[in-house]
C-alpha positions as CSV (number, residue, x, y, z in Angstrom):
1,M,81.4,39.5,54.1
2,K,80.8,43.0,55.5
3,R,84.3,44.1,54.3
4,W,83.4,43.0,50.7
5,T,80.0,44.9,50.9
6,Y,81.8,48.0,52.1
7,L,84.5,47.8,49.3
8,T,81.8,47.3,46.6
9,L,79.8,50.2,47.9
10,A,82.9,52.4,48.2
11,A,83.9,51.5,44.6
12,A,80.4,52.3,43.3
13,V,80.3,55.7,45.1
14,S,83.7,56.7,43.9
15,M,83.0,55.9,40.2
16,P,82.1,58.9,38.0
17,V,78.5,59.3,37.1
18,Y,77.7,59.7,33.4
19,A,74.4,60.9,32.3
20,A,72.9,59.1,29.3
21,P,72.3,61.0,26.1
22,E,69.0,62.9,26.2
23,T,66.8,63.1,23.2
24,Y,64.7,66.2,22.4
25,A,62.0,66.6,19.7
26,I,61.9,69.8,17.8
27,D,59.1,72.2,18.9
28,Q,57.7,73.2,15.6
29,A,55.9,76.2,17.1
30,H,59.2,77.7,18.2
31,T,61.7,76.6,15.6
32,Y,62.3,78.9,12.6
33,P,65.3,78.8,10.3
34,R,65.7,82.3,8.8
35,F,67.8,83.4,6.0
36,S,68.9,86.9,4.8
37,Y,70.8,88.3,1.8
38,S,71.6,91.5,0.1
39,H,68.9,92.6,-2.5
40,L,70.7,94.6,-5.2
41,G,72.6,96.5,-2.4
42,Y,69.4,98.3,-1.4
43,S,68.5,96.2,1.6
44,I,69.0,93.0,3.5
45,Q,66.0,90.8,2.8
46,Q,64.9,88.4,5.5
47,S,62.7,85.3,5.1
48,R,62.1,82.1,7.1
49,F,60.8,78.5,6.9
50,D,57.6,77.8,8.9
51,Q,57.8,74.0,9.1
52,T,60.8,72.2,10.7
53,S,61.0,68.8,12.4
54,G,63.7,66.6,13.8
55,T,65.6,65.6,16.9
56,I,68.5,66.8,19.0
57,V,70.5,64.4,21.2
58,I,72.8,65.8,23.8
59,D,75.0,64.3,26.5
60,R,76.3,67.3,28.5
61,N,78.5,65.2,30.7
62,A,80.2,63.4,27.9
63,Q,80.1,66.6,25.8
64,T,78.7,64.9,22.7
65,G,75.5,65.2,20.7
66,S,73.8,65.0,17.4
67,V,71.3,66.9,15.4
68,S,68.9,65.7,12.7
69,I,66.7,68.4,11.2
70,V,64.3,68.4,8.3
71,V,63.1,71.8,6.8
72,D,60.0,71.8,4.6
73,T,61.2,74.1,1.9
74,R,57.7,74.6,0.6
75,S,57.0,76.4,3.9
76,V,59.2,79.4,2.9
77,D,57.8,82.7,4.0
78,T,59.1,85.8,2.4
79,G,56.2,87.9,3.4
80,S,54.8,87.8,-0.2
81,A,52.8,85.0,-1.7
82,V,54.1,85.9,-5.2
83,F,57.7,85.9,-4.0
84,N,57.2,82.6,-2.1
85,E,56.2,81.0,-5.4
86,H,59.1,82.6,-7.2
87,I,61.7,81.4,-4.7
88,Q,60.2,77.9,-4.8
89,G,60.9,77.8,-8.5
90,A,63.6,75.8,-10.3
91,D,66.2,78.7,-10.2
92,F,66.1,78.7,-6.4
93,L,64.7,76.1,-4.0
94,D,63.1,73.9,-6.7
95,T,60.6,72.6,-4.2
96,S,58.7,70.4,-6.8
97,H,61.9,68.2,-6.9
98,Y,63.4,69.0,-3.5
99,P,60.6,69.6,-1.0
100,T,63.0,69.4,2.0
101,A,66.4,70.5,3.2
102,T,68.2,68.6,5.9
103,F,71.0,69.2,8.4
104,N,72.6,66.2,10.1
105,A,75.4,66.6,12.5
106,S,77.2,64.3,15.0
107,K,80.0,66.6,16.1
108,V,79.2,69.1,18.8
109,H,81.9,71.3,20.4
110,F,81.5,72.5,24.0
111,A,83.0,75.3,26.1
112,G,82.5,74.2,29.6
113,D,79.1,72.6,29.9
114,K,77.5,74.4,26.9
115,P,77.7,73.6,23.2
116,I,79.3,76.4,21.1
117,S,79.2,74.9,17.6
118,V,77.8,72.0,15.6
119,E,79.5,70.5,12.6
120,G,77.4,68.7,10.1
121,I,76.1,68.3,6.5
122,L,73.5,70.6,5.0
123,T,71.7,69.1,2.0
124,L,69.8,71.6,0.0
125,K,68.4,71.1,-3.6
126,G,70.0,67.6,-3.6
127,I,73.5,69.0,-2.9
128,S,75.3,68.2,0.3
129,K,78.0,70.5,1.8
130,P,79.7,70.7,5.2
131,L,78.3,73.4,7.5
132,T,79.3,74.6,10.9
133,L,76.6,76.3,13.0
134,T,77.9,78.7,15.6
135,I,75.7,78.6,18.7
136,T,75.2,82.1,20.1
137,S,73.0,81.1,23.0
138,F,71.9,77.8,24.7
139,Q,69.7,77.0,27.6
140,C,68.2,73.8,29.0
141,M,65.7,73.8,31.9
142,L,62.2,72.6,32.9
143,H,59.7,74.2,30.6
144,P,57.3,76.1,32.8
145,M,54.2,75.4,30.8
146,L,54.8,71.8,29.6
147,N,56.5,70.6,32.8
148,K,59.1,68.8,30.7
149,E,62.8,69.3,30.2
150,A,63.4,71.6,27.2
151,C,66.4,73.1,25.4
152,G,66.7,76.2,23.2
153,A,69.4,77.7,21.2
154,N,70.2,80.3,18.6
155,A,72.7,79.5,15.9
156,T,74.2,81.2,12.8
157,A,76.2,80.3,9.7
158,V,76.9,81.8,6.2
159,V,76.5,79.8,3.0
160,K,76.8,80.6,-0.7
161,R,73.6,80.0,-2.6
162,S,75.7,79.3,-5.7
163,D,77.2,76.2,-3.9
164,F,73.7,74.8,-4.0
165,N,72.8,75.6,-7.6
166,M,70.8,78.7,-6.7
167,G,73.2,81.4,-8.0
168,K,70.8,83.2,-10.3
169,Y,71.2,87.0,-10.3
170,A,74.5,86.8,-8.3
171,P,76.3,89.0,-7.5
172,L,73.5,91.6,-7.9
173,V,71.5,89.6,-5.4
174,G,74.0,88.5,-2.8
175,D,75.5,85.1,-3.1
176,E,76.2,84.9,0.6
177,V,73.2,84.0,2.7
178,T,73.2,84.3,6.4
179,L,71.3,81.6,8.2
180,T,70.0,82.4,11.7
181,I,68.2,79.6,13.4
182,A,66.1,79.8,16.5
183,V,65.4,76.3,17.8
184,E,63.5,74.9,20.8
185,A,63.2,71.2,21.5
186,V,61.3,69.3,24.2
187,K,61.8,65.8,25.8
188,P,59.0,63.6,24.7
């Protein structure tokens, strides 16, 4: 009987340990998708969305994960109330018909133990297109103020606004839009 117990214990110890996927809720106070574009060649204009929600699931040992993000497009912040209203109009975000944009991904690429890109589908103004976000920084650790596990990342991608039926004034106003996303998420 002792031999069987030792064999069972030895087998259990020698088996690889896999962590379960961990789910994190988006921290709305520290998650801001930003976008920038050329304005008539004079300058690069930068704006952001102030309300984002969703979840990030990551299994660092299995090197898998998923992302589900919802952006309230009515929360666009250009720095000007008049321009916020203009960009929410039918020629651009059309927030009266499409109050949210979504990004859903189930393919995460890793280098070592850190994710370096996320492949998913961006849905904006009712149009869905593939999008790969390049992760430029990533960190998980115990949040010093919340005393909970938290992860943060910065990611970037370039999209064409004309692909989402928002091409008015192109090419005078740049068709290419750079997305720069700062995200933080906390374990519930």
